[in-house]
Each structure stands twice: as C-alpha cells, then as structure tokens.
VEXZA-683533 format. One record per residue (C-alpha): residue in three letters; x, y, z. Coordinates in pm, 1 decimal. Example, Ala and Ser with C-alpha at 12.3 -4.5 7.8 and 13.67 -1.06 7.14 Angstrom:
<site residuo="ALA" px="1230.0" py="-450.0" pz="780.0"/>
<site residuo="SER" px="1367.0" py="-106.0" pz="714.0"/>
//
This chain:
<site residuo="MET" px="-8.3" py="-4.3" pz="10.3"/>
<site residuo="LYS" px="136.0" py="355.8" pz="-88.3"/>
<site residuo="LEU" px="114.9" py="650.7" pz="141.9"/>
<site residuo="LEU" px="28.8" py="966.0" pz="-58.8"/>
<site residuo="THR" px="25.7" py="1340.9" pz="31.3"/>
<site residuo="ASP" px="-302.4" py="1494.7" pz="-138.3"/>
<site residuo="PRO" px="-419.3" py="1767.8" pz="64.0"/>
<site residuo="GLU" px="-709.8" py="1876.6" pz="-153.4"/>
<site residuo="GLU" px="-874.5" py="1530.4" pz="-172.7"/>
<site residuo="TYR" px="-774.2" py="1459.4" pz="192.0"/>
<site residuo="MET" px="-933.2" py="1781.3" pz="303.8"/>
<site residuo="LYS" px="-1271.7" py="1678.6" pz="96.4"/>
<site residuo="GLN" px="-1283.9" py="1328.8" pz="265.3"/>
<site residuo="GLN" px="-1204.8" py="1480.0" pz="613.8"/>
<site residuo="GLU" px="-1507.9" py="1717.3" pz="562.0"/>
<site residuo="VAL" px="-1723.8" py="1407.9" pz="477.6"/>
<site residuo="PHE" px="-1610.8" py="1205.5" pz="759.1"/>
<site residuo="THR" px="-1645.9" py="1496.2" pz="1024.5"/>
<site residuo="GLY" px="-1979.5" py="1547.5" pz="895.3"/>
<site residuo="GLU" px="-2085.5" py="1208.8" pz="907.9"/>
<site residuo="MET" px="-1946.4" py="1144.8" pz="1249.9"/>
<site residuo="ILE" px="-2146.4" py="1465.7" pz="1374.5"/>
<site residuo="ALA" px="-2467.4" py="1338.6" pz="1214.3"/>
<site residuo="ARG" px="-2428.7" py="1005.5" pz="1372.8"/>
<site residuo="ILE" px="-2370.6" py="1137.0" pz="1730.4"/>
<site residuo="ALA" px="-2690.4" py="1358.4" pz="1692.7"/>
<site residuo="ASP" px="-2872.2" py="1064.7" pz="1575.1"/>
<site residuo="HIS" px="-2801.8" py="831.0" pz="1881.7"/>
<site residuo="LEU" px="-2878.5" py="1150.2" pz="2118.4"/>
<site residuo="GLU" px="-3179.8" py="1218.8" pz="1943.1"/>
<site residuo="ALA" px="-3299.6" py="861.4" pz="1943.3"/>
<site residuo="ALA" px="-3229.1" py="875.9" pz="2341.9"/>
<site residuo="GLY" px="-3464.2" py="1200.6" pz="2368.9"/>
<site residuo="ILE" px="-3253.7" py="1469.4" pz="2349.3"/>
<site residuo="LYS" px="-3404.0" py="1763.0" pz="2150.9"/>
<site residuo="GLY" px="-3337.5" py="2088.7" pz="2024.2"/>
<site residuo="GLU" px="-3043.7" py="2337.8" pz="2157.9"/>
<site residuo="ARG" px="-2959.2" py="2067.7" pz="2407.2"/>
<site residuo="LEU" px="-2894.8" py="1808.5" pz="2119.2"/>
<site residuo="LYS" px="-2677.3" py="2046.6" pz="1934.8"/>
<site residuo="GLU" px="-2469.7" py="2125.5" pz="2244.8"/>
<site residuo="LEU" px="-2419.9" py="1779.4" pz="2332.7"/>
<site residuo="THR" px="-2361.3" py="1688.3" pz="1982.4"/>
<site residuo="GLY" px="-2091.7" py="1941.9" pz="1968.5"/>
<site residuo="LYS" px="-1920.7" py="1858.7" pz="2280.1"/>
<site residuo="ILE" px="-1908.6" py="1501.5" pz="2210.4"/>
<site residuo="ALA" px="-1786.2" py="1571.1" pz="1843.7"/>
<site residuo="PHE" px="-1531.8" py="1791.0" pz="1914.8"/>
<site residuo="GLU" px="-1372.0" py="1577.6" pz="2190.0"/>
<site residuo="VAL" px="-1353.3" py="1277.2" pz="1963.9"/>
<site residuo="SER" px="-1233.5" py="1489.9" pz="1685.7"/>
<site residuo="CYS" px="-927.9" py="1605.5" pz="1917.0"/>
<site residuo="MET" px="-870.6" py="1243.0" pz="2000.8"/>
<site residuo="ILE" px="-840.2" py="1149.2" pz="1611.8"/>
<site residuo="ASP" px="-623.7" py="1479.3" pz="1527.0"/>
<site residuo="ASP" px="-410.4" py="1372.8" pz="1828.0"/>
<site residuo="VAL" px="-440.6" py="1727.2" pz="2006.8"/>
<site residuo="SER" px="-572.2" py="1571.4" pz="2300.8"/>
<site residuo="GLY" px="-308.0" py="1345.2" pz="2452.5"/>
<site residuo="ILE" px="-437.0" py="992.1" pz="2478.5"/>
<site residuo="GLU" px="-248.2" py="782.5" pz="2738.7"/>
<site residuo="PHE" px="-321.9" py="486.1" pz="2953.3"/>
<site residuo="GLU" px="-81.7" py="309.5" pz="3224.6"/>
<site residuo="GLY" px="202.9" py="467.8" pz="3060.3"/>
<site residuo="VAL" px="114.4" py="382.1" pz="2699.8"/>
<site residuo="GLU" px="72.5" py="673.6" pz="2468.5"/>
<site residuo="ALA" px="-158.5" py="640.7" pz="2164.5"/>
<site residuo="ASN" px="-86.9" py="888.5" pz="1891.9"/>
<site residuo="PRO" px="-371.6" py="841.8" pz="1612.1"/>
<site residuo="TYR" px="-302.6" py="946.5" pz="1242.4"/>
<site residuo="LEU" px="-608.3" py="960.2" pz="1004.4"/>
<site residuo="THR" px="-538.9" py="865.2" pz="663.7"/>
<site residuo="PHE" px="-823.2" py="784.6" pz="373.7"/>
<site residuo="LEU" px="-810.8" py="505.6" pz="149.9"/>
<site residuo="LYS" px="-810.4" py="573.2" pz="-234.4"/>
<site residuo="ASN" px="-856.8" py="289.3" pz="-487.0"/>
<site residuo="ASN" px="-796.5" py="23.9" pz="-258.6"/>
<site residuo="GLU" px="-409.1" py="70.0" pz="-298.3"/>
<site residuo="GLU" px="-333.0" py="410.9" pz="-146.6"/>
<site residuo="LEU" px="-371.3" py="597.0" pz="164.6"/>
<site residuo="ILE" px="-385.2" py="973.8" pz="130.3"/>
<site residuo="HIS" px="-281.6" py="1207.5" pz="422.5"/>
<site residuo="LEU" px="-253.7" py="1549.8" pz="479.6"/>
<site residuo="GLY" px="137.1" py="1546.1" pz="540.1"/>
<site residuo="GLY" px="56.8" py="1584.5" pz="934.0"/>
<site residuo="ASN" px="-219.9" py="1564.8" pz="1192.4"/>
<site residuo="SER" px="-584.2" py="1575.1" pz="1070.8"/>
<site residuo="THR" px="-773.6" py="1880.7" pz="1161.3"/>
<site residuo="THR" px="-1134.2" py="1743.7" pz="1191.2"/>
<site residuo="HIS" px="-1164.5" py="1956.6" pz="1546.8"/>
<site residuo="GLU" px="-1112.9" py="2267.1" pz="1341.4"/>
<site residuo="MET" px="-1436.1" py="2172.3" pz="1128.4"/>
<site residuo="VAL" px="-1675.8" py="2019.4" pz="1411.6"/>
<site residuo="PHE" px="-1832.6" py="2374.9" pz="1485.3"/>
<site residuo="GLY" px="-1877.5" py="2499.3" pz="1131.7"/>
<site residuo="ILE" px="-2061.7" py="2170.1" pz="1021.5"/>
<site residuo="LEU" px="-2255.5" py="2150.5" pz="1341.4"/>
<site residuo="ASN" px="-2400.9" py="2513.4" pz="1282.3"/>
<site residuo="ALA" px="-2466.9" py="2413.6" pz="940.1"/>
<site residuo="MET" px="-2648.3" py="2100.7" pz="1036.4"/>
<site residuo="PHE" px="-2830.4" py="2286.3" pz="1328.5"/>
<site residuo="LYS" px="-2907.0" py="2620.5" pz="1146.3"/>
<site residuo="ASN" px="-3279.0" py="2615.7" pz="1207.6"/>
<site residuo="THR" px="-3292.3" py="2511.4" pz="1573.1"/>
//
C-alpha cells in the first residue's frame, strides 16, 4: 500500500468524515430523547472531544502507554492519502455543526 500526500482530496474526505461523525452522534442522542438546543450542544461537545482524539491534540495515554492516531483515507484500494501532518477534524466540528443545526 502506498502513502500519498494529497491535501485537496484529503480535506474533502475529512469534511465528509467529520460531517458523518457529527450526524451519527446527533442521531444517537436524538434517539435517546434529546432535542433542540441541548441536542446541538451535546452533539458538539462529543464530536469535538472525539475529533481532538482523532487529530492527536488531546493526549491519549493509559498506564504509561501513549496512543497517537494518524488519520488517513483509502483511495483506489491501493493508496492511503494523508495531509502531511495531523488531521484537522476538530477545526471543522463547529462550522459543520452550525450548518446542520441552522434551523434550531
């Protein structure tokens, strides 16, 4: 498998990934009976926390073992594309969240 730097394609896929993560979190919270502004608030908090973990900006460690995730996306079943550094999903969360909840 080849690892390729492709910032333009990466950013497109990262946005899709982040949006889908936010939507799925919201779906689960809504199914649990959370609605309105509280749904948006909790969705944002959870999505931001998970995104910070994915982007390796929140420090993940257990019993002295550090975990440092590095997000890549599969392309053509033979290539992995990356940004050339850590992902930036946490920077997208609130923009996407506000777009999803603009009528609440």
